[in-house]
N, C-alpha and C positions, 0 to 999 in steps of 0.2 A: 360362625352361624349365619351372621348377615350375608356373607359371600355365597353360602349355600341357598339362601332364600333368593338373592338376586338371580342365580343361575336357574332356579326353579321357575322363576317368573318369566325368564326368557325363552323357556321351552314350552310354555303354554301354547296350546294349538287354538287357532280360530279359522274362520272361513276366508277364503279368497275365491269368490264365485262357488263352484260346486267342489273346489280342491280345499284339503284342510292343510294349512301351513303354520309355522310358528308366528307368534304375534309380532316380532320384530321382523320377519320376512315380509309379512303382509304390508306392513308400512312402506317397505322399500318397493314392493311390486306394485302398489298402487301409485306411489310417486313416479315409477317408471311409465305406468299407463298413461298418466297426464303429462309426463314430459313428451310423449310421442303425439298426443292428440291436441296439445294446447292451441296450436296455430288454426286448427279447424273445428275447435270444439263448439262454437255457437252454430256453426253451418250444419255440423251433425245434429244439433238439437233440433234444428229446423226440419231436416230430413227425417229423423227418428220419429218425430211427433207430429209431422205435418203442419208444423208451425204453432200446434196448439200448445206448446209450452209458453208461449208469449201471453196467451190467455190466461193460463195459471198463474203466471208471475204478476199479470195485471189484478187478478183477484187477490193474491197475497198482498199487493200494495194496498188495495181497496180495504181489506180487513185490518192491516196495519195501522191505517189512517194516519200518516206522517204528520207530525205537529212542527210548528217552528221551533228552531234551536234544539230539537233532539239530537242526540248522538245514537247512530245506529251502528251495531257491529254486525256485520255480514261475515259469519263463518263458512269457511270454503268458498268464499266469494269469488273465486277464479277471475272470470273475464269482466267482472264489474257490472253485470247486467242489472242485478237487483240495485246495486249502489246508485247507478245512473237514474233509474226509476224513483228511487226514494228522494233523491236531490230535486228531481223535476217537480215532486208533489210537494216536498217539504220547504223548497225556497231557501230557507235560511239553516237547513240542518247540516249536520256532519256525519261522514260515514267512514267506520274504519273496515276496510276489507282485509281479512286475515285468511291465508290459504298456506297450506303446508307445502305447496308446489311453486317453486320460484318461476318456473316457465309459464304458469298460468297467471301469476301475479303480474309477470312482465307483458303478456298479452293484453291483460286488462288494462294496465297503466297506459299502453300504447293506444288502445281503443279509446281511453277517455281522452287522451291528448288530441287524437284524431276528431273527436266530437267537440273540442274546444273547452273541455273542463279542466281547468288548471287547478282550481281550489275546491276544498269541501271532502276530498277523498284522501285518507290515509292508507298507504299500501304496506301491509306487513306480511312477512313470511314467518308463519307460526302455525304450531301443533294444536289442533282443536282439543287435544287431551291435556294441554299445558298452555293456556291462552296467556299471551305476554301482556296481560292488562291488569290493572289494579281492581281490588274488590269493589263492588257496587260503582262502577264508573261509566256504565252506558244505560241509555233508556229503554232500549229495545234491543232484540237480537233476531236475526234470521239465518236459516240454513237450508239452501236450495239444492236438492239432488246431491247432497254431499254426505250426510249422515251415515249412509250405508257404506260408504267407503272408510269410515272411521273404524280403527281396530277395537277400542275399547268405547263402545258407545255410551255406556253408564258414565264413564269417568268424563266424557265430552259433555254431557248433559249437566253434570255437577258442576264442570267449569263455566258453562253459560250462566248457570244460576248463580254462581260466585260473583261474576262480573256484572250482572244486572243489578240496578238501583232497587230498592224496595219498590212494589207495585210495577216493576218492569215488566215487558211482554216479550214473549219468545215465540216464533212462528217457524215450523218445520214443513218445507214443501218437499214431498218425496213421492216416489213411485211406490205403490204398495199393492195389496191383493185386490184383484178384481172380482167382484161380487157376482155379477150376472154370468151364469155358466156359458152361454153361447159366446158372449163377449170374451170370457176367459179363453175359450178354445180359439178363437180368432186371434186373440192377442198373443197366445203362446205360438201359434204358427207364424204370425208375422215377426215376433221378437227374436225366435231362435233360427229362423231362416232367412229372412230379409235384412235384419239389422246388422248381423255380422258381415253379409256381403256388402252393405253400404259402407260399413267401416273399412273393408278392404279396398274399396274403389276410391271413396272420398278422402278418409283419413290415412290410407294406406296402412292399415292396422287392424286386421281382422280379430286378432286375440284380444286387443283392448276392448273392442265392443262385445265380443263373446262373454268377456268377464263382466261388463256393465250389464248384460242381460241377465246373467247369473246372479248378480249381486242383488238384483231387485228381487229374484225369488228367495233369497236368503234373508232378506230384511224383515223385521218382525211385523206382524199384521197390526192394523190400527189399534186394537184394544190391548195388544201386548206393549206397544211403543207408548200408549198413554199411561200404562202402568209403570213404564220405566220412568217416565217424566215425573209421576207422582212420588216415586222412591228417592229421585233426585232433588226433591224439595219444591216442586211447582205445584200451584194451587189451580183450581179451576180448569182443569185440563180437558180438551175437547178435540173433536176432529170433525173434518167435514170432507166427503168424498168429491172429487171434481171429475168430470168426464166419465 
């Protein structure tokens, strides 16, 4: 009977952009996407958002209000952009960057070394759905543009809640639903026509950026995501729309 349950779990379907795939297959496909774009991921973020993602990340750090000696877990931390910002603000803090993709972790470690950051960041290759950390071991947690790539989002939220200390804080920065109708139409035109072409030219991977655009459309809207966080055990859940 346990083996039958295991096989059933492996055949469950989920979204990979606009496609339906098996849950195990999505994990593999997402890993391949970021294997391909790791070296130019930050450049593509600048091109995709016109540099606005930097303002969003600055807002995230402002709201996080890093405190001295805090431990931050940055899930799907990739190239370490949030980690470096946190350390500059906290001065004496520590960051654990955990990303399922080894190529992204390697790119982040190299960038930190290029910036002269030798201490303060621990780099882990690990799954957001099974974080390699002890219960109640971090003060705060962030995930930026990563939750939509997780196969079992509810499981990842439960894991974040598990590793946070009592009264710990969690911040999720993510693309979501555009509320203004005119802006939504412009955004659709831009994201479905321009962004995949940028991906083809700059990152040499059109399909990867086609997936990233589609993954935004499949991501839960704000209220639904807040409800998911509540079910995972978070209190005082709220959201703020940026841009």
